[in-house]
C-alpha positions in Angstrom: -29.0 105.6 -95.1 -25.7 104.3 -96.3 -24.8 100.8 -95.3 -21.2 99.7 -95.7 -20.4 96.2 -96.9 -18.9 95.3 -93.5 -22.1 96.4 -91.7 -24.3 94.6 -94.2 -22.4 91.3 -93.7 -22.5 91.7 -89.9 -26.2 92.5 -90.0 -26.9 89.5 -92.3 -24.9 87.1 -90.0 -26.9 88.4 -87.0 -30.2 87.9 -88.9 -29.2 84.3 -89.9 -28.2 83.5 -86.4 -31.5 84.8 -85.0 -33.4 82.7 -87.5 -31.5 79.6 -86.5 -32.1 80.3 -82.9 -35.8 80.7 -83.6 -35.9 77.4 -85.5 -34.1 75.6 -82.6 -36.6 77.1 -80.2 -39.5 75.9 -82.3 -38.0 72.4 -82.5 -37.5 72.4 -78.7 -41.2 73.4 -78.3 -42.3 70.6 -80.6 -40.1 68.1 -78.7 -41.9 69.1 -75.5 -45.4 69.1 -76.8 -46.6 66.7 -74.1 -46.3 67.4 -70.4 -43.9 65.3 -68.2 -45.9 63.1 -65.9 -45.6 61.8 -62.4 -44.2 58.3 -61.8 -44.9 55.5 -61.9 -46.5 55.3 -65.4 -47.9 52.2 -67.2 -49.1 52.1 -70.8 -50.4 49.0 -72.7 -52.1 48.2 -76.0 -55.9 47.9 -76.3 -58.6 48.6 -73.7 -58.1 45.0 -72.4 -54.7 46.1 -71.3 -56.3 48.1 -68.4 -56.6 45.1 -66.2 -53.0 44.2 -66.8 -51.9 47.8 -66.0 -53.8 47.8 -62.7 -52.2 44.5 -61.7 -48.8 45.9 -62.6 -49.5 49.1 -60.6 -50.3 47.0 -57.5 -46.8 45.3 -57.9 -45.1 48.7 -58.0 -47.1 50.1 -55.0 -46.1 47.0 -53.0 -42.4 47.8 -53.7 -41.8 45.5 -56.7 -39.6 46.4 -59.6 -40.7 47.6 -63.1 -39.7 44.2 -64.4 -41.9 42.5 -61.8 -44.8 44.7 -62.7 -44.4 43.9 -66.4 -44.4 40.1 -65.8 -47.3 40.1 -63.4 -49.4 42.5 -65.5 -49.0 40.5 -68.7 -49.8 37.2 -66.9 -53.2 38.7 -66.1 -54.0 39.0 -69.9 -52.5 35.6 -70.6 -55.0 34.1 -68.1 -58.0 36.2 -69.1 -59.5 34.1 -71.9 -58.3 36.7 -74.4 -58.7 35.5 -78.0 -55.2 36.6 -79.1 -53.1 36.2 -76.0 -52.3 33.1 -74.1 -53.6 29.5 -74.5 -57.1 30.9 -75.1 -55.8 32.5 -78.3 -56.5 31.5 -81.8 -54.8 28.3 -83.0 -52.6 28.0 -86.1 -53.7 26.4 -89.4 -53.2 22.9 -87.8 -55.4 23.7 -84.8 -52.5 24.2 -82.4 -52.0 27.3 -80.2 -48.4 28.5 -80.4 -47.3 31.4 -78.2 -44.7 34.1 -78.5 -43.4 36.6 -75.9 -40.5 38.8 -74.9 -39.4 40.9 -72.0 -36.8 43.7 -71.6 -35.3 45.3 -68.5 -33.9 48.8 -68.9 -31.1 48.5 -66.4 -28.3 46.5 -68.1 -30.3 46.3 -71.3 -31.3 42.7 -70.6 -33.8 40.8 -72.6 -35.4 37.3 -72.9 -37.7 35.9 -75.6 -39.6 32.7 -76.6 -41.4 31.8 -79.8 -43.6 29.0 -81.0 -44.2 27.6 -77.5 -47.0 25.1 -77.0 -48.8 24.2 -73.8 -47.2 26.7 -71.3 -49.6 29.0 -69.4 -47.4 32.0 -69.2 -44.9 32.6 -72.0 -43.9 36.0 -70.5 -42.6 34.1 -67.5 -40.5 31.8 -69.7 -39.1 34.9 -71.4 -38.0 36.4 -68.1 -36.3 33.1 -67.1 -34.5 32.9 -70.4 -33.2 36.4 -69.6 -32.2 35.6 -66.0 -31.3 31.9 -65.9 -29.6 31.3 -69.2 -26.8 33.0 -71.3 -29.2 33.2 -74.2 -31.8 35.8 -75.3 -34.2 33.6 -77.3 -35.5 30.0 -77.1 -38.1 28.5 -79.5 -40.5 25.6 -79.9 -40.0 22.4 -78.0 -36.7 23.6 -76.5 -38.5 26.6 -74.9 -41.3 24.3 -73.6 -38.7 21.9 -72.0 -36.9 24.8 -70.4 -40.2 26.1 -69.0 -41.2 22.8 -67.5 -37.7 22.5 -66.0 -38.2 25.9 -64.4 -41.5 24.7 -62.8 -43.8 26.9 -64.9 -47.4 25.9 -65.3 -48.0 23.7 -68.3 -50.8 21.6 -69.8 -50.6 18.2 -71.5 -50.5 18.5 -75.2 -50.4 16.1 -78.1 -50.1 18.2 -81.2 -48.5 15.6 -83.4 -51.9 14.1 -84.5 -53.2 17.6 -85.3 -50.2 18.4 -87.4 -50.6 15.0 -89.3 -54.2 15.8 -90.0 -53.4 19.3 -91.2 -50.6 18.0 -93.5 -52.9 15.5 -95.1 -55.6 18.0 -95.6 -53.3 20.6 -97.1 -51.8 18.0 -99.5 -55.4 17.1 -100.6 -56.2 20.7 -101.3 -53.3 21.9 -103.4 -55.3 24.6 -105.0 -55.7 26.3 -101.6 -52.8 28.1 -100.1 -52.3 28.4 -96.3 -52.5 32.1 -96.6 -56.2 31.9 -97.8 -57.3 30.4 -94.5 -55.4 33.1 -92.7 -57.4 35.8 -94.5 -60.6 34.4 -92.9 -59.1 34.8 -89.4 -57.6 38.3 -89.2 -57.1 38.2 -85.4 -53.5 39.1 -84.8 -53.4 41.4 -81.7 -51.0 41.6 -78.8 -50.6 42.8 -75.2 -47.5 45.1 -75.1 -47.1 46.6 -71.7 -44.6 49.4 -70.8 -43.6 50.5 -67.3 -41.7 53.5 -66.0 -41.1 52.8 -62.4 -40.9 55.3 -59.5 -37.2 54.9 -59.6 -37.1 56.1 -63.2 -36.2 52.6 -64.6 -38.0 51.2 -67.7 -39.2 47.7 -68.5 -41.5 46.2 -71.1 -43.1 43.0 -72.2 -45.1 41.6 -75.1 -47.2 38.4 -75.4 -49.4 36.9 -78.1 -50.8 33.7 -79.6 -50.1 35.3 -83.0 -52.0 35.4 -86.2 -55.0 33.1 -86.0 -54.8 30.5 -88.7 -51.1 31.1 -89.3 -48.8 28.5 -90.9 -47.3 26.2 -88.1 -44.0 27.7 -87.0 -44.9 31.3 -88.1 -43.4 33.8 -85.7 -44.5 37.4 -85.7 -43.0 40.6 -84.2 -44.1 40.0 -80.6 -41.0 38.1 -79.5 -38.6 40.1 -81.7 -36.6 42.8 -79.9 -37.0 46.0 -81.8 -40.1 44.6 -83.5 -42.9 44.1 -81.0 -41.0 45.7 -78.1 -38.0 47.8 -77.4 -36.7 49.4 -74.2 -33.8 51.8 -73.8 -33.3 53.0 -70.2 -31.7 56.2 -71.4 -34.6 57.2 -73.7 -37.9 55.4 -73.4 -39.8 52.3 -74.5 -42.2 51.3 -77.3 -44.6 48.4 -78.0 -46.5 47.4 -81.1 -49.6 45.5 -82.1 -51.2 44.6 -85.4 -49.8 42.6 -88.3 -46.4 41.5 -87.1 -44.9 41.0 -90.6 -45.4 44.7 -91.2 -43.7 45.7 -87.9 -40.7 43.4 -88.3 -39.7 44.6 -91.7 -39.1 48.1 -90.3 -37.8 47.3 -86.8 -40.8 49.4 -85.7 -40.4 49.8 -82.0 -36.6 50.4 -82.3 -37.4 53.1 -84.8 -39.9 54.8 -82.4 -37.4 54.8 -79.6 -34.6 56.2 -81.8 -37.0 59.0 -82.9 -37.6 59.8 -79.2 -33.8 59.9 -78.8 -33.7 62.6 -81.4 -36.1 64.7 -79.3 -39.6 63.8 -80.5 -42.4 63.3 -78.0 -43.7 59.7 -77.7 -46.8 60.5 -79.8 -44.9 62.3 -82.5 -42.3 59.5 -82.6 -45.0 56.9 -83.1 -46.5 59.1 -85.9 -43.2 59.6 -87.7 -42.3 55.9 -87.6 -45.7 55.1 -89.2 -45.3 57.9 -91.8 -41.8 56.5 -92.7 -43.1 53.0 -93.0 -46.1 54.1 -95.1 -43.9 56.0 -97.5 -41.9 52.9 -98.3 -44.5 50.2 -98.1 -46.8 49.2 -101.0 -49.7 49.0 -98.5 -49.2 52.6 -97.5 -51.4 53.5 -94.5 -53.2 50.1 -94.7 -50.3 48.5 -92.8 -52.4 47.4 -89.8 -49.8 48.6 -87.3 -50.2 50.6 -84.0 -47.6 51.8 -81.6 -47.6 52.9 -77.9 -44.6 54.6 -76.3 -43.4 56.3 -73.1 -40.2 58.3 -72.4 -38.0 58.9 -69.4 -39.9 62.1 -68.6 -43.1 60.3 -68.0 -44.7 61.3 -71.2 -46.7 58.8 -73.3 -48.3 58.6 -76.7 -49.6 56.3 -79.4 -50.4 56.3 -83.1 -51.9 53.9 -85.6 -51.7 53.5 -89.3 -55.4 53.5 -89.5 -58.1 54.9 -87.2 -59.7 53.9 -84.0 -56.9 52.2 -82.0 -57.3 52.7 -78.2 -54.8 52.0 -75.4 -54.7 51.9 -71.6 -52.9 54.3 -69.4 -52.5 53.9 -65.6 -51.0 56.1 -62.9 -51.4 56.1 -59.1 -54.5 58.3 -59.7 -56.2 55.6 -61.7 -56.7 54.2 -65.2 -58.1 55.6 -68.5 -58.5 54.5 -72.0 -57.0 56.9 -74.6 -57.6 57.1 -78.3 -54.6 57.2 -80.6 -54.1 59.5 -83.5 -54.0 57.9 -87.0 -52.5 58.5 -90.4 -54.9 56.5 -92.5 -58.5 55.6 -93.1 -58.6 51.9 -92.3 -60.7 51.3 -89.2 -59.2 49.3 -86.4 -61.4 46.9 -84.4 -61.8 48.7 -81.1 -61.7 45.7 -78.7 -58.6 44.1 -80.2 -58.0 40.6 -78.9 -61.3 40.5 -76.9 -63.3 39.9 -80.0 -64.5 36.3 -80.5 
């Protein structure tokens, strides 16, 4: 059969257009590879997050906002005796517990954060008050403690100056031993990151931790850093992180996850792609010790870890369950997170 040049060009154009349409269709299918869920939806890091989720759900059922649910849920973990969240968490190298937390509210893109706080029972509540009662986003150290006491938040008496003096003398006497060496013996560095998609479709999230056990005094990890340990975008979704904060901060990890969801990836695939990108650039590769959880506006959720064995808690009106995340590496994650002693 004879084919004219004009017909050949037309046929080629049609074939190319059909191929592009097929590719777009496949991309759309991949973007919708998890089923939209019913609202409300709550997701948090680690199996110990289940109790926090259930407390948050009670707040929503009673008519509270997503922000209320985040605060009250995380307060449960901060009071639970957890070994990496709240005043029961591991102390720094000087023997002093320093706490970090942040909170974000989807409507208005508001946020509050505190870091290096000593002696305050609920750092998540300080973070919320920073957001609502001040023109600032972040307060640190003694200033954050003074503000919390001024706001009437529960505190304990502390006298950390003597502990710091003892630590400084000990460190000076052991010059051959770097502070990082003591940290290697105390690898506990987990977090409660809790994400809420309320019945009204609004998102909120929070993050709280006592940080890396044995850390240098004044060290701040990713948990109070917006776009590091937590990020919420009310148009797209929310993401939280746990693991070694230094490795999350250097890549703006949760911001990256949310932006990948904005491009059409499902929560799970966004978490995976963020970790793949981080592992490609980092000398540690898949040994980053980082895990993400995420939810989107459609009520889909997902998680991924740089290693293997990370579990997280999911709660709906129908109940709670513990889900296992997908992983991109071989390094095993301790299953119980901050509950280990």
